[in-house]
N, C-alpha and C positions, 0 to 999 in steps of 0.2 A: 269617712268620718267614723271615729271610734266612739265608745260609750261615754268617755269623759268629755269629748267635744260635743256630743249630742246633749249631755247634761248641761254643759255650759250654755249652749244655744237656748235651751228651754229656760234656764235661769234668766238669761238676758231678755227673752221674749216676755216672760211673766212680769219681770220688773218693769219693762217698758209699758205694760198695760196698767201698771199701778195696782196689781193684785196682791202685792206684798204689804200694802199699806194696811194699818190696823182698822181703818174705817171702810175698807173695800167691801163692795157688795159680793165679790167673789174671792173670798180669802183662800190663799194657796199655802199649802204646807209642804215640807220636804216629802212627807208620806204621799201626798197627792201627786207630786212630780214623779216620784219613783213608780207609782202605779201607772202613770201615763207612759213612762218609758217602757214598762213591762208590756203594756197593751200595744204600744207602737211596734216594739220588736216582735211580739207574737204575731201581729197582723202582717208584718213584713215577711216573716217566715211562711205564713199561710199563702200569701200572694206568690212568693217565689216557688213554693212547693207545688202549687196548683198550675203553674204556668200561666197565671192570670195575665201578667204582663212581663215583658222582658226588662233587662236592666236599663234599656234606653227608652222605656215607655211607661208612664205612670198616669193613673187617673187620680186627681187631687180634688177632694171635696171637703165640705164642712170647715172645721177649725183649721185644717191644714192650709187652707187658702191664706189665712192670716199669718201663719208661721213661715211659710215658704217664700223666699224672695225669688220672684219670677226671673229676674235677670240672671241670678246665680244659677238657676236651673237651666236656663237657655245656654249660658256659657259652659256649663258642665256637660252639655250634650243630652240632657234629659228632656224627652218629649212630654208635654203636659197638655191636659185639657181641663178647664175649670169653668164653673159658672161665674158670671160677673154680677155682683149685687147692684141694685139701683141706688147707689149712694149719690147724694147730690154733688159731692166734690168731684165725682168722675165725669160729670157733664154728659151723661148718656141720654137722659130724658129729652133734652132739646134736640139731640140728633134723631131720636125716634120720632118726635113730633113733626120735625121738618121733612121726614122721609115721605116721598110721594109715590115711589115705585117699589113694589115688593115682588120678589120672585116666588112663583108657586112651587111648593114641594109636593103637596097633595091637596085633597079637597078641604082640609082643615088647617094646614100649616103653610105659612109663607115666611120668607126671610129676606134679609139683605145683609151684605157684608161691608164693613167699613174699617178704616184705620183710626183708632181712638188715641189721641195724645193724652198721656198721664203726666201732668205737670209736676206733681210732687216726686215722681219717680224719674222724671226727665227721660221718658221713653214713650214709644208709640207701640200699641198692641193691636194685633189683628183681632177684631171682634165681629162675631156674627150674631145678629139679633133675629129672633124668631117670634112670631105671634101665632097663637093657636086659637081658633074660633071655638068658643064655648056658648052653649045655649042657655046658660043660667048665670046668675050672679054668684060667683064663687066667694064664700066668706073669707077664704084665705087670700084672695087676690085684691090687695089694697090698690093695685095698679089701676083698677077701674076708676078710682077717684083721681088718678093722675092724668089719664088720657080720656079724651072725649069719645065715647063709644057710639058715635052717630051712625056708623055703618055696621053695627053689630058689636058683640062683646068679645074681647080677646084677652088671653093671658100672654104676657110677654116674658121672654127668656133671652138672656144675653150670655154668650159663651166666648171664651178666648182660648187660643191654642197656638202652638208653634209646630204642630204636625202638618205634614204636607198632604192634607186631605181636604176635600171640598166641603161646603156647608151641609150637604145632605148626609155625607158619611160622618161628619162631626156630630150631627144630631143623633144618629144611631149609636155612635161611639159613646157619647155621654149618657144615652139611655141605658147602656149596659153597666154603668157604674154601680147600680143597685145590687149587682150580683154578690158583692162582698157582704151585704146585709144578710144574705142566706147563710154565709159562712159564720157570721157572728151569731145568728139564731141557732145554728147547729152547735156551736160552742156552748151556748147557754143552756139549751134544752137537752142536748145529747151528752154533754161532757161536764155539766155543772160548773161552767166557767164563772157564772155570777154568784156562786155560793161563797159564803164567808165561814169556813169551817172552824176557825179558831179565833182567839183574841190577840194573836201575835202576827205582826206585819210580815215578818220573814216567812212564816209558815203559809200565810195566805198568798204571798207572792209565789212561793214554790208551787202551791196548788194551782194557780192560774197558768204557770209555765208548764206544769204537767198536763193540764187540760189541753193546752195548745199542742204539746208534743203528742198526746194521745190522738187528737184529731188528725194531725199530720201523718202519723203512723197508720191510722185506719184508712186514710185516703190513699196513701202510698200502697197499702195492702190491696186496695181495690184496683189501683192502676196495674199492679202486677198480676192480678187474678181475673182479668177480663173485663174491666170497666170499658164501656163502649165510648169511642171517640165521638164527640159532637161535631157536626159540620161547622166549619168556620163561618162566621157571620160578621156583619159590620159592627155589631155590638161588642164583639171580642170578649165574650164571657168565658165560662169554664171550657177547658179543652176536653174534659171527660164528663160523662154523665155519672154522678156519684149517688150512691144509695145512702140514706140517712142511717145513723147508728140505731135509731129506733126500729127502722124496717129490718135491719140486719138482725137485731135481737129477736124480733118477732119471727123472722123466717128461718134462721139457722143457728143463732147463738144460744138463745134461751129455749132449748128444746128439751122436753122431758125425756129422761132415759133411766136405765137401771143397770147397776153393776152386777154382773153374774159371773159364775166360775164354771163354765162347761169344760169338762175334762181337766179341771183344776187350773185352768188358765183364766185370768181376769179379763173380762170383756165388758164393753159398754154397749148395751142393747137399746136401740132407738126404734120408734114406730116407723114402719116402712111406708113413708110418704113419698111418692114419686118425685114431686117437685123438690123436696128437701134432698133426696138422694142425688138428683141431677146437680143441685147446687154444690153439694159436697164433692161430687166427682169432678166438677169443673174447677173448684178451688184446689183440690188435690193435684190435678193434672197441671194446673198453672204453677203451683208451688214447686212441683218437680222440675218443670222447665226453668223456673227462676233459679233454682239451686244449681 
């Protein structure tokens, strides 16, 4: 899919939601669509650069659930995992209420797996329902009003996937989806992604793309200069352990120094801090090998 096809798909989606209507509660403009495209492309570049997922594996959350057609993804060979909302038209609540046997994952979480027919889509999806015991009434958990908590209080979660993994691995896989929030936080706090430097749309779009490019370059730099590989886990988060740009600035980027001319040659003189020296030596050796 190229940029024109992606733009057309977004237009069709927004129009189908009625957001182009004048009385819409969520008015959409061409500017907002363009910003969404920039964000989506930038996040895609981040995902691919970090090795977060491969081309055949994606974690889909939030608004992307509404935009992506599950059957199209499956036919294209894209593996997905997504949370299933408790919408009445899905008919998931009666299935949970009628369930008598739950499989134990650990002392707090149990689950069962079922095939859920989705009549509007004319498809059947593999759905795994989890319940987690909580010892308090959670304000966010409206589900306590939907289910009778006569044997304790639970928070319910439903997930669907076409991946060939079991319910326990699926739980951990979906728990790792929050890793991209750390990347977004790094973009905002470390590279001023959320800044609006001008009153011009084009300049602001360029700023955001430069912020994404700077983050990607900084992390590629770390990968080439000795970033430690993380052990693989069922959450499938970052492949490398990355240092935030704030830490890098504090440790070795923003270091006080003085330009001097011993014997008429210009030199940069820094304080002899052993930790900083080792950091510079490691980076210099790695860059020499990369060259």
